[in-house]
C-alpha positions, 0 to 999 in steps of 0.5 A, a space after each residue: 499500500 502507498 505512502 500517504 502525503 499528510 503534509 505538504 512535503 514536496 517530496 510527495 508530489 515529486 514521486 507522485 509525478 514520478 509514477 509512484 503511487 502516493 494516497 491524499 490524506 482525504 483519501 486514506 481518511 476514507 480506507 479502513 486500513 492499519 497505519 505505520 508511523 515512522 520517524 526519517 531522521 535525516 542528517 544528510 548535507 544540503 546538497 543531498 538532503 531532498 534527495 536522500 528524502 526521496 530515495 527513502 520514501 520510494 523504498 517505503 512506498 514500494 512496500 506490499 504490505 496492506 499498511 499506509 505509511 506515514 513517514 515523519 521527517 526531522 534532524 538534529 540540531 547543530 548540522 551545518 545548514 544554509 539559509 534555504 536548506 533551513 528554511 525548508 526543514 523550518 517549513 517542512 520537518 517535524 521536530 523530535 520532541 513532537 515525534 516523542 510525544 506522537 509516538 512512532 513504530 520505527 525509525 530510519 537513520 540516514 548517514 551524514 558528512 563529517 568533518 572532525 577527526 573523531 565521531 564523537 567530535 561531530 555535532 550530530 554526536 549527542 543529539 543521535 545518542 538521545 534519538 537512539 536512546 529513546 527509539 530503543 524503548 519506544 519504536 519496532 526497529 531502527 534502521 541505520 544508513 552508512 555513517 549512522 551505522 558506523 556512529 551507532 556501533 560506536 555508541 552501543 558496542 564501542 567499535 572503532 570504524 576502521 579507515 580504508 587505504 582508498 575510498 570504496 566507491 562503486 558497485 559491488 556484487 554481494 552474497 547473503 550470509 544467512 539465508 533463513 533471516 526473515 529479512 531476506 526472505 524472497 531475496 536473490 542469494 547474490 546482488 549488486 549493492 552500491 557503496 560510497 565510503 573511506 571507512 568500515 566496520 571489521 566483521 569480526 568486531 561486529 561479531 564478537 559483540 553479538 551483532 549478526 551479519 546478513 550480507 557481505 561483499 564478495 570483499 568481505 565487507 559488511 553491508 547489512 547486519 542487525 543487533 543481537 536480538 535479530 531485529 530491533 536494529 538493522 545496520 547498513 553499510 551500502 546505499 540500497 536507497 541510491 537512485 541510478 545515477 547517484 554515482 554518476 552525481 557523486 563523480 560530478 561533484 568530484 570533477 568539479 571539485 577538480 576543476 575549481 582546484 579543491 582536489 589534486 588528482 582527477 577522479 577515478 570511475 566509481 567502480 563496475 558502474 561506467 562500462 562501454 559507452 559511458 566509460 569511454 564518454 566520461 574519459 573523453 570529458 577528462 582528456 577535454 579538461 585537461 586540454 582546456 586547463 594547458 590552453 587556458 580555454 573555457 571548460 565545457 559542462 560535465 556531459 550527465 545528459 549523454 551519460 544517464 541513458 547508459 547507466 544501469 540499476 542492478 540493485 533497486 529490486 533487492 533493496 525494495 525486497 529487504 525494505 518490504 521484509 523490514 516494514 512487514 516485520 514492523 506490521 506484525 509487531 507495532 503497537 496500533 495505538 497510535 492517534 487517528 488519521 484526523 488527529 495526525 493531520 492536525 499535527 503537520 508541521 505546516 498545516 
């Protein structure tokens, strides 16, 4: 069943325009269908805030459980924001305090950018600890993405992430290592997952802390794991939410950083992502950039529109299946003593 557009959050209309099924609140009010109320803690930087919002909303909306999904975006204080992004948050996002009063069934936590030597020095560290402390007592399950996984395993198990010799960046083959786990019901045993990170959590350290690893890359990197009780916390290191062109946009950003002198080396290709014609196009553009720099002539725009039709998404169906299983288990375990749809609509941040 679909998402419910219970506020005027622009992402609801964006998803509807792209063909996703999104119910209006009026239509939802006339359906006698159980609700799931999901908090969405978005700590992504300004440039990725709305795209990440849409990506996770799409995954939730792809679920085939017989339920209506109400999603409540919020963030934590202290993260650097420009004026436009802060105005967007002020208008469309909830406060954590309001969500504590309303109650939630589940919580999704995104990654975040880091700028300090340790995670404990990041501005999100203490607010995230407060949110997770509350959620562990009040929601059915917490699902963490990438950096938030690193933060939580540090907070809960004192496991330090490890800096890798080079950035893990691209699309990588993975395999299930716990085939009977209910979160993996009905998915392929081998599939791709995008990654984009400089650090990793050692599998041995997770297992020693009682965490169960469910999915690993062919290189032995953990993608998905669960807490000792097998469900209350779900950890991702990869990005099943990514769009088909998310890594392309990251590559374009890094190319532009090189052009602007913000990085010294021209960025390498994301691994196993640029094939055939795409690799030829991006390599040809690199030569154009280098020649223009030598001749001190204007550099033409990055050929994003030329590249996009040739890119593949080899992870989307698996991501949807895992989210469907996760939300199905939340559905089975949730406390349905929630406010009515009418009451929820009155508590929207922008009504």
